[in-house]
C-alpha positions, 0 to 999 in steps of 0.5 A, a space after each residue: 131100098 125103094 119105098 113103096 107108095 100106097 095110095 087110097 082112092 076114097 068115095 064120098 061114103 068112105 070120106 063120110 065114115 072118116 069124118 064121123 070117126 074123126 068126130 067120135 075120137 076127137 082128132 083130124 086126120 091129115 092126108 097129103 100128096 107125097 108126090 106134089 112138088 117134086 118137080 119144083 125148085 125148093 124155095 131159097 132159105 129165108 134171110 136171117 
């Protein structure tokens, strides 16, 4: 099964509305790029 990525492109007004919502409900919403770093080799494990 292939997962479908859903991306949002928000304008400044939408970002402002999200910021106001965060302040109103006391949370911080976090967004990340799940495609970032796919071409990079993962770092080696840290020594124990």
